[in-house]
C-alpha positions as CSV (number, residue, x, y, z in Angstrom):
1,M,42.1,-1.7,-51.8
2,P,44.8,-2.3,-49.1
3,V,44.8,-5.8,-47.6
4,H,44.2,-4.5,-44.0
5,R,41.1,-2.6,-45.2
6,K,39.8,-5.7,-47.0
7,W,40.3,-7.7,-43.8
8,R,38.4,-5.1,-41.7
9,L,35.6,-5.0,-44.2
10,R,35.3,-8.8,-44.2
11,L,35.3,-8.8,-40.4
12,F,32.6,-6.1,-40.2
13,L,30.4,-8.0,-42.8
14,K,30.9,-11.2,-40.8
15,R,29.9,-9.6,-37.5
16,D,26.9,-7.9,-39.2
17,Y,25.8,-11.2,-40.7
18,T,26.2,-13.0,-37.4
19,A,24.1,-10.3,-35.6
20,H,21.5,-10.4,-38.4
21,M,21.2,-14.2,-38.0
22,K,20.9,-13.9,-34.2
23,S,18.1,-11.3,-34.7
24,I,16.3,-13.7,-37.1
25,R,16.6,-16.6,-34.6
26,H,15.3,-14.4,-31.8
27,R,12.3,-13.3,-33.9
28,N,11.6,-16.9,-34.7
29,I,11.7,-17.9,-31.1
30,L,9.3,-15.0,-30.2
31,L,7.0,-16.0,-33.1
32,A,6.9,-19.6,-31.9
33,C,6.1,-18.5,-28.4
34,G,3.3,-16.3,-29.7
35,I,1.9,-19.2,-31.8
36,L,1.9,-21.4,-28.7
37,L,0.2,-18.7,-26.7
38,L,-2.5,-18.3,-29.3
39,L,-3.1,-22.1,-29.5
40,G,-3.6,-22.1,-25.7
41,T,-5.9,-19.1,-25.4
42,G,-7.5,-18.7,-28.8
43,L,-6.8,-16.9,-32.1
44,A,-6.1,-13.2,-31.8
45,H,-5.0,-10.4,-34.1
46,S,-4.8,-6.6,-33.8
47,L,-4.3,-3.6,-36.0
48,D,-3.1,0.0,-35.4
49,S,-4.2,2.6,-37.9
50,S,-4.6,6.4,-38.2
51,D,-8.3,5.8,-37.4
52,G,-7.7,4.0,-34.2
53,T,-6.6,0.6,-32.8
54,W,-8.6,-2.6,-32.6
55,S,-8.0,-6.2,-31.7
56,I,-10.0,-9.4,-32.2
57,M,-9.9,-12.5,-30.0
58,E,-11.5,-15.7,-31.1
59,K,-12.2,-18.7,-28.8
60,Q,-14.0,-21.9,-29.4
61,E,-17.1,-22.2,-27.2
62,I,-20.4,-24.0,-27.5
63,H,-23.3,-21.6,-28.4
64,Q,-25.7,-23.9,-30.1
65,G,-24.2,-23.2,-33.5
66,A,-24.3,-19.4,-33.1
67,C,-21.4,-16.9,-32.5
68,L,-21.2,-14.9,-29.3
69,L,-20.0,-11.3,-30.1
70,T,-18.6,-9.0,-27.4
71,I,-17.6,-5.4,-28.2
72,T,-15.9,-2.9,-26.0
73,V,-15.1,0.6,-27.4
74,Q,-13.5,3.8,-26.3
75,P,-14.9,6.4,-26.1
76,G,-18.0,5.1,-24.4
77,S,-20.2,7.4,-26.5
78,A,-19.2,5.7,-29.7
79,V,-22.0,4.3,-31.9
80,L,-21.8,0.7,-32.9
81,V,-23.3,-0.3,-36.3
82,L,-23.1,-4.0,-37.4
83,D,-24.0,-4.7,-41.0
84,G,-26.1,-1.5,-41.1
85,R,-27.9,-2.3,-37.8
86,T,-27.3,0.0,-34.8
87,L,-26.2,-2.1,-31.7
88,G,-25.9,0.8,-29.2
89,R,-23.1,2.8,-27.7
90,G,-19.8,1.8,-26.2
91,S,-20.3,-1.9,-25.6
92,Y,-22.3,-4.8,-26.8
93,K,-22.7,-8.5,-26.0
94,G,-25.0,-10.9,-27.9
95,P,-25.3,-13.6,-30.5
96,V,-24.7,-13.0,-34.2
97,S,-25.1,-15.3,-37.1
98,P,-22.0,-17.1,-38.4
99,G,-20.3,-15.6,-41.5
100,S,-18.6,-12.4,-42.5
101,H,-19.6,-9.1,-40.9
102,M,-18.6,-5.4,-41.0
103,L,-18.5,-3.3,-37.8
104,L,-18.6,0.5,-38.1
105,I,-17.7,2.6,-35.0
106,S,-18.2,6.4,-35.0
107,A,-18.1,9.2,-32.4
108,P,-18.1,13.0,-32.5
109,D,-14.7,14.5,-33.1
110,H,-13.2,11.0,-33.7
111,H,-12.2,9.1,-36.8
112,T,-14.7,6.4,-37.9
113,L,-13.3,2.9,-37.7
114,S,-14.3,0.0,-40.0
115,I,-13.6,-3.5,-38.8
116,P,-14.3,-6.5,-41.0
117,F,-14.4,-9.8,-39.2
118,R,-15.7,-13.4,-39.6
119,C,-17.6,-15.5,-37.1
120,A,-17.5,-19.2,-37.1
121,P,-20.2,-21.4,-35.5
122,D,-19.7,-22.1,-31.7
123,T,-17.1,-19.3,-31.4
124,A,-16.8,-16.4,-29.0
125,V,-15.4,-13.3,-30.7
126,T,-14.3,-10.3,-28.6
127,I,-13.5,-7.0,-30.3
128,T,-11.8,-4.3,-28.4
129,A,-11.4,-0.9,-30.2
130,S,-10.3,2.6,-29.5
131,L,-11.1,5.5,-31.9
132,A,-8.4,8.0,-32.7
133,P,-9.6,11.6,-32.0
134,Y,-9.3,14.4,-34.5
135,T,-6.4,16.6,-33.5
136,G,-5.0,20.1,-33.9
137,F,-1.9,21.9,-32.8
138,V,-0.9,24.5,-30.2
139,I,2.2,26.7,-29.8
140,L,2.7,28.2,-26.3
141,D,4.5,31.5,-25.7
142,V,5.4,31.4,-22.0
143,W,7.5,33.8,-19.9
144,P,9.8,33.1,-18.2
145,D,11.1,30.6,-20.8
146,D,12.1,28.0,-18.2
147,A,8.6,27.9,-16.5
148,E,7.0,24.5,-16.0
149,I,4.1,23.9,-18.4
150,L,1.2,21.6,-17.8
151,I,-1.7,20.9,-20.2
152,D,-4.8,19.4,-18.6
153,G,-2.6,18.6,-15.5
154,R,0.1,16.7,-17.5
155,P,3.6,18.1,-17.8
156,L,4.6,19.2,-21.3
157,K,8.2,19.2,-22.6
158,G,8.8,22.1,-24.9
159,T,6.2,24.6,-26.2
160,F,4.5,22.6,-29.0
161,A,1.8,19.9,-28.7
162,E,-0.6,18.0,-30.8
163,L,-3.9,17.6,-28.9
164,P,-7.4,16.2,-29.4
165,V,-10.0,18.8,-30.6
166,G,-11.9,20.6,-27.9
167,M,-11.2,22.8,-24.9
168,H,-7.9,22.4,-23.0
169,T,-6.3,24.1,-20.0
170,V,-2.6,25.2,-19.9
171,T,-0.9,26.1,-16.6
172,A,2.5,27.6,-16.2
173,R,4.4,27.9,-12.9
174,K,7.8,28.8,-11.6
175,F,9.1,29.4,-8.1
176,G,9.1,33.1,-7.4
177,Y,6.2,33.8,-9.9
178,R,2.5,33.6,-9.6
179,E,1.0,30.6,-11.3
180,Q,-1.2,31.4,-14.4
181,S,-3.7,29.3,-16.3
182,T,-5.8,29.8,-19.4
183,R,-8.2,27.8,-21.5
184,F,-7.9,27.4,-25.3
185,L,-9.8,25.6,-28.1
186,I,-8.2,23.1,-30.4
187,I,-9.7,22.9,-33.9
188,R,-9.1,20.0,-36.3
189,N,-5.9,20.4,-38.3
190,T,-5.5,24.0,-37.1
191,L,-2.6,25.6,-35.4
192,T,-3.5,27.6,-32.2
193,R,-1.2,30.0,-30.5
194,T,-1.5,30.8,-26.7
195,S,0.5,33.1,-24.5
196,L,1.1,33.2,-20.8
197,M,3.2,35.7,-18.8
198,L,3.9,35.0,-15.2
199,P,4.0,38.0,-12.9
200,V,6.6,38.1,-10.1
201,A,5.2,36.8,-6.8
202,T,5.0,38.9,-3.6
203,F,6.8,37.0,-0.8
204,D,4.4,35.4,1.6
205,I,3.9,32.2,3.8
206,T,0.9,30.0,3.1
207,G,-0.5,26.6,3.9
208,I,1.1,26.1,7.3
209,S,0.2,22.7,8.9
210,V,1.5,20.0,11.2
211,S,1.5,16.2,10.6
212,R,0.5,15.5,14.2
213,E,-1.2,18.0,16.4
214,R,-0.8,15.9,19.5
215,F,2.1,13.5,20.1
216,N,4.3,12.0,22.7
217,P,8.1,12.2,22.3
218,R,8.5,9.0,24.3
219,N,7.0,7.0,21.5
220,G,9.1,5.5,18.7
221,G,8.6,6.0,15.1
222,P,6.3,8.6,13.5
223,Y,4.1,8.7,16.7
224,G,7.0,10.4,18.6
225,R,7.4,13.4,16.4
226,T,5.6,16.0,14.3
227,T,6.4,17.7,11.0
228,L,5.7,21.4,10.4
229,Q,5.0,22.2,6.7
230,F,4.5,25.5,5.0
231,R,4.8,27.1,1.6
232,V,6.6,30.2,0.5
233,T,5.9,32.1,-2.7
234,A,9.3,33.4,-3.6
235,P,13.0,33.2,-2.7
236,G,14.1,34.4,0.7
237,S,15.2,33.1,4.1
238,G,13.6,32.4,7.5
239,E,13.6,30.7,10.9
240,V,11.2,28.5,12.9
241,H,11.2,28.9,16.7
242,V,9.5,26.4,19.0
243,L,8.2,28.1,22.1
244,D,6.6,26.7,25.3
245,G,3.7,28.1,27.3
246,R,6.0,30.8,28.8
247,S,7.3,31.8,25.3
248,Q,10.7,30.2,26.1
249,E,12.5,28.7,23.1
250,V,12.9,24.9,23.2
251,A,14.0,24.3,19.6
252,R,14.9,26.2,16.5
253,A,15.4,25.6,12.7
254,I,17.1,28.0,10.3
255,F,16.2,28.2,6.5
256,P,19.1,30.1,5.0
257,S,17.6,30.1,1.5
258,F,14.2,29.3,0.1
259,I,14.6,27.7,-3.4
260,K,11.3,25.9,-3.7
261,W,7.7,26.3,-2.6
262,Q,7.4,23.5,0.0
263,Q,9.3,23.8,3.3
264,S,9.3,21.5,6.4
265,F,10.8,21.0,9.8
266,T,10.5,17.9,12.0
267,W,10.5,18.3,15.8
268,D,10.9,15.2,18.0
269,G,9.8,17.0,21.2
270,M,13.2,16.5,22.8
271,L,15.1,19.1,24.9
272,G,18.7,18.0,25.7
273,D,18.6,14.3,26.6
274,G,14.9,14.1,27.5
275,P,11.4,15.0,26.3
276,V,9.9,18.4,27.0
277,P,7.1,18.5,29.7
278,D,3.5,18.0,28.7
279,G,1.6,21.1,27.4
280,R,1.1,23.4,24.5
281,Y,3.9,24.4,22.2
282,R,3.9,27.0,19.4
283,F,5.8,27.0,16.1
284,D,6.6,30.6,15.2
285,V,7.7,31.0,11.6
286,S,9.3,34.3,10.6
287,A,10.7,34.9,7.1
288,Q,11.8,37.6,4.7
289,G,11.8,37.5,0.9
290,D,14.5,38.8,-1.4
291,D,12.2,41.6,-2.2
292,G,12.4,42.8,1.4
293,R,8.9,41.8,2.4
294,K,8.4,40.0,5.7
295,A,5.9,37.3,6.7
296,Q,5.0,35.4,9.8
297,A,2.9,32.4,10.7
298,T,2.2,30.2,13.8
299,R,0.8,26.8,14.6
300,E,0.3,25.0,17.9
301,V,0.9,21.4,19.0
302,I,0.3,19.5,22.2
303,I,2.8,17.2,24.0
304,D,0.8,14.4,25.8
305,S,2.7,11.7,27.6
306,T,-0.5,9.6,27.9
307,L,-0.5,8.8,24.2
308,M,1.7,5.7,24.4
309,F,2.2,3.8,21.2
310,H,3.8,0.4,21.2
311,P,4.6,-2.2,18.6
312,S,1.3,-4.2,18.3
313,G,0.6,-7.9,18.2
314,G,1.8,-11.1,19.8
315,S,2.6,-11.5,23.4
316,G,3.5,-7.8,23.6
317,G,-0.2,-7.0,23.4
318,F,-2.4,-8.1,26.3
319,A,-0.4,-9.8,29.1
320,G,-1.5,-13.5,29.4
321,L,-3.1,-13.5,26.0
322,A,-0.8,-14.4,23.1
323,S,-1.3,-12.7,19.7
324,F,-3.7,-10.0,20.8
325,P,-3.1,-6.2,21.1
326,W,-4.8,-4.0,23.6
327,P,-7.0,-1.0,22.6
328,D,-5.5,1.6,25.0
329,T,-4.5,4.4,22.6
330,A,-7.6,5.8,21.0
331,T,-6.0,8.9,19.5
332,N,-3.2,7.1,17.7
333,M,-5.2,4.1,16.6
334,P,-2.1,1.8,16.8
335,G,-1.7,-1.3,14.6
336,G,0.9,-3.3,12.8
337,I,1.5,-5.9,10.2
338,T,4.4,-8.4,10.4
339,V,5.7,-11.0,8.0
340,W,8.0,-13.6,9.6
341,A,9.9,-16.8,8.7
342,G,11.2,-19.5,10.9
343,G,11.8,-23.1,11.5
344,G,11.6,-25.8,14.1
345,T,10.6,-29.4,14.7
346,E,7.6,-29.0,12.3
347,G,10.0,-27.8,9.5
348,P,10.4,-24.4,7.9
349,G,7.5,-22.0,8.1
350,L,6.1,-18.6,7.0
351,G,3.5,-16.5,8.8
352,L,1.6,-13.2,9.0
353,D,0.6,-11.2,12.0
354,L,-1.9,-8.3,11.8
355,A,-3.1,-6.2,14.7
356,F,-5.3,-3.1,14.9
357,S,-6.8,-1.4,17.9
358,G,-9.1,1.5,18.3
359,R,-11.0,3.3,21.0
360,S,-12.9,0.3,22.3
361,I,-12.0,-2.8,20.3
362,A,-8.9,-4.5,19.0
363,F,-8.5,-7.2,16.3
364,A,-5.7,-9.6,15.7
365,L,-4.9,-12.2,13.0
366,D,-2.2,-14.8,13.5
367,S,-1.7,-17.1,10.5
368,S,1.2,-19.5,9.7
369,V,2.1,-22.3,7.3
370,W,4.7,-24.9,8.4
371,S,6.7,-27.6,6.6
372,I,6.6,-25.6,3.4
373,S,9.4,-27.8,1.9
374,G,7.3,-30.9,2.4
375,P,3.6,-31.7,3.2
376,A,2.4,-28.3,4.4
377,G,0.1,-27.6,7.3
378,S,-1.4,-24.4,8.6
379,R,-2.6,-22.8,11.7
380,S,-4.6,-19.5,12.0
381,A,-6.5,-17.5,14.6
382,L,-8.7,-14.5,14.1
383,G,-10.0,-12.7,17.2
384,V,-11.2,-9.6,18.9
385,V,-10.7,-8.0,22.4
386,V,-13.2,-5.6,24.0
387,P,-12.1,-3.9,27.3
388,I,-14.5,-4.2,30.2
389,S,-12.5,-1.9,32.5
390,N,-9.2,-0.1,31.8
391,G,-7.8,1.2,35.0
392,K,-4.3,2.5,35.7
393,S,-3.1,-0.7,37.4
394,M,-5.8,-3.3,36.5
395,K,-7.4,-4.3,33.3
396,L,-10.3,-6.6,32.5
397,A,-11.5,-7.6,29.0
398,A,-13.7,-10.0,27.1
399,A,-12.0,-11.8,24.1
400,G,-12.9,-14.4,21.5
401,R,-11.3,-16.0,18.5
402,T,-11.9,-18.6,15.9
403,L,-9.1,-21.2,15.4
404,W,-8.6,-23.5,12.4
405,G,-5.7,-25.4,10.8
406,T,-4.3,-28.7,9.6
407,L,-1.4,-29.2,12.0
408,P,-1.8,-31.5,15.0
409,E,-1.5,-29.6,18.2
410,A,-2.0,-31.5,21.5
411,T,-3.2,-28.5,23.6
412,S,-6.7,-27.3,24.3
413,W,-7.3,-27.0,20.6
414,K,-6.8,-29.8,18.1
415,G,-5.1,-28.3,15.0
416,N,-7.3,-30.1,12.5
417,T,-10.6,-29.2,14.2
418,P,-12.0,-25.6,13.8
419,A,-13.0,-24.2,17.2
420,I,-14.3,-21.1,18.9
421,Q,-12.4,-19.9,22.0
422,C,-13.8,-17.6,24.6
423,M,-11.6,-15.8,27.2
424,V,-11.9,-13.3,30.0
425,P,-8.3,-11.9,30.3
426,A,-7.3,-9.7,33.3
427,S,-4.0,-8.1,34.3
428,I,-2.4,-6.1,37.0
429,Q,0.4,-3.6,36.4
430,F,3.7,-3.2,38.4
431,G,5.5,-0.1,36.9
432,T,6.5,-1.0,33.3
433,A,5.7,-4.7,33.9
434,E,2.3,-6.4,33.6
435,L,1.1,-9.8,34.9
436,G,-2.0,-11.3,33.3
437,V,-4.2,-14.4,33.4
438,A,-6.7,-15.5,30.8
439,P,-9.1,-18.4,31.6
440,A,-10.6,-19.8,28.4
441,I,-12.9,-22.4,27.0
442,S,-12.6,-23.9,23.5
443,L,-15.7,-25.1,21.7
444,P,-14.8,-27.5,18.8
445,L,-17.0,-27.1,15.8
446,D,-17.0,-30.9,15.1
447,G,-19.3,-31.5,18.0
448,S,-16.7,-32.9,20.4
449,S,-16.6,-31.9,24.1
450,P,-15.6,-28.4,25.1
451,V,-12.1,-28.0,26.5
452,A,-11.1,-25.5,29.2
453,G,-7.7,-24.0,29.9
454,V,-5.8,-21.0,31.3
455,S,-3.0,-18.8,30.1
456,L,-0.6,-16.9,32.3
457,G,1.5,-14.1,30.9
458,L,4.1,-11.4,31.7
459,R,4.7,-8.3,29.6
460,T,7.0,-5.2,29.7
461,R,7.3,-2.4,27.3
462,S,9.1,0.9,26.7
463,S,8.7,3.6,24.1
464,S,10.3,1.5,21.4
465,L,10.3,-2.1,22.7
466,S,7.6,-4.6,23.7
467,A,8.4,-8.0,25.2
468,G,6.3,-10.7,26.8
469,A,5.7,-14.4,27.3
470,S,2.5,-16.5,27.6
471,F,2.1,-20.0,29.2
472,W,-0.9,-22.1,28.4
473,V,-2.2,-25.4,29.9
474,G,-5.5,-27.1,29.2
475,W,-8.0,-28.7,31.6
476,N,-8.9,-31.6,29.4
477,G,-9.0,-34.4,32.0
478,M,-5.3,-35.2,31.4
479,P,-2.4,-34.3,33.8
480,P,-0.3,-31.3,32.8
481,L,3.0,-31.9,30.9
482,T,1.7,-35.1,29.4
483,A,1.6,-35.9,25.7
484,G,-2.1,-35.1,25.7
485,N,-1.8,-31.9,27.7
486,P,1.6,-30.2,27.2
487,L,2.7,-26.8,28.4
488,A,2.5,-24.3,25.6
489,V,5.0,-21.5,25.8
490,R,5.3,-18.5,23.6
491,A,7.8,-15.7,24.1
492,E,8.2,-12.6,21.9
493,V,10.1,-9.4,21.5
494,R,9.1,-6.5,19.2
495,G,10.8,-3.2,18.6
496,Y,11.3,-0.3,16.2
497,I,14.2,0.1,13.8
498,S,15.9,3.5,14.4
499,K,12.7,5.1,15.6
500,S,11.0,4.5,12.2
501,A,7.7,2.9,11.5
502,I,9.5,-0.4,10.6
503,T,9.3,-3.0,13.4
504,W,11.2,-6.2,14.0
505,L,10.1,-9.4,15.7
506,V,11.7,-12.4,17.3
507,R,9.5,-15.2,18.6
508,S,9.9,-18.6,20.1
509,E,7.3,-21.3,20.6
510,A,7.3,-24.6,22.4
511,D,4.9,-27.4,23.4
512,I,6.7,-29.2,26.3
513,S,5.8,-32.5,27.9
514,T,7.6,-35.2,29.7
515,V,7.9,-37.4,26.6
516,S,8.4,-34.8,23.7
517,A,8.8,-31.2,22.8
518,R,7.8,-29.1,19.8
519,L,10.1,-26.2,19.3
520,A,10.0,-23.3,16.8
521,L,11.9,-20.0,16.4
522,C,11.0,-17.2,13.9
523,A,12.0,-13.7,13.0
524,G,10.3,-11.1,10.9
525,L,9.9,-7.4,9.8
526,G,6.8,-5.3,9.9
527,L,5.2,-1.9,9.7
528,A,3.5,0.0,12.5
529,F,0.6,2.2,11.5
């Protein structure tokens, strides 16, 4: 053999030996990890066979010298026989005598499984088993050859399958053809042949619907648009015309070629640079198939500028009342969840805001954990707002919340004392701005004296932005702006990202007194729903 070939052979053998030794070391490491895991959780072993799969887990427990046996089997109709004694079907739990045992598991149209095992005194033994079903085979003759095939709702690659005995359903479908289904019987160790021929579909439009029947284009995110959806049965082309109450066209979408069943068109209710006027609008769908057949369908939507949806939560909710939304949009059911992170004089922090408002009630959760890099403390508030009157320029509500936490806070609520806070917020509107006041009383749950206070707030909002600030001072017998009664300030801005359902948040907080100040700044992302 030439020298260069010998050298290549030696190099190959050396690499193969090195890779083999690495594989052995990896297996040894995995084996050691498995042994450590078994020592921590108990002794376990399993077995796969043509009759089924089973595993046994053993764990030391005190059972007055007996063994506690737990059996779980699939299918649930399987009969359990232990040492010739029938235990029941599907599952069993009870004591057995220590020693060797034989468990037989049987079920119609399934292989019988025999499991020998041994029970030691004061041991819990758990057996989990699954019987293998008897099977047969099927060959499918489907036309067209490239049609999608599903057996019992699951996609099948190819036209041959091994299936459990019993009745099954095969479905074949392809765009441009009518879907066909048939049932067939699988017999043990027998080959079954089934045929399906798909007839060519007649062109038609079906299943027309809209994602939102009433919406306001001035809203951001999904609340400012609607999506028309419809199905076609075969290849073709079509158009969608959006018409106002006078049958004047305000929008159009062209579908040059239908190549799949599902079609959609999203309309944002805009005409030029602004939204269309309120009223009823009609989607007219007209299409023609490659076979020359024509089809039409219509669906109406309503543009309603009173359905204003805003990023919920925080100061952007009810003016004068931080961290609360306002239930003023019954149809849209606005809500939002935001996760934020920040930092300040208390250290780094994480938090969660959740808001949800319906026809006559709104909920809000504001929870945070500060100083996560050191000794952590938390603050949380869970509350509800119920409107008393909801006029165009004035609002009045009743609100209450429960406060708890472990961070010191020298305002009307001591951070380490759970309390119930009752408020009567009211606001007056000036265009897009709103001024609010919320007198409140806090009732500490540790039996200490109640503390009163008042919050003043200002809020403004547009279709995609909400901003506000709240100022709180307590009436606790101490002068304002002192260490025992600082001015609590909270400012917040929320908005949408590119008119999507994703929202962003920037918030600042401060407790200000003549001797000290607690500052914090945070930012977060959320989801409006």
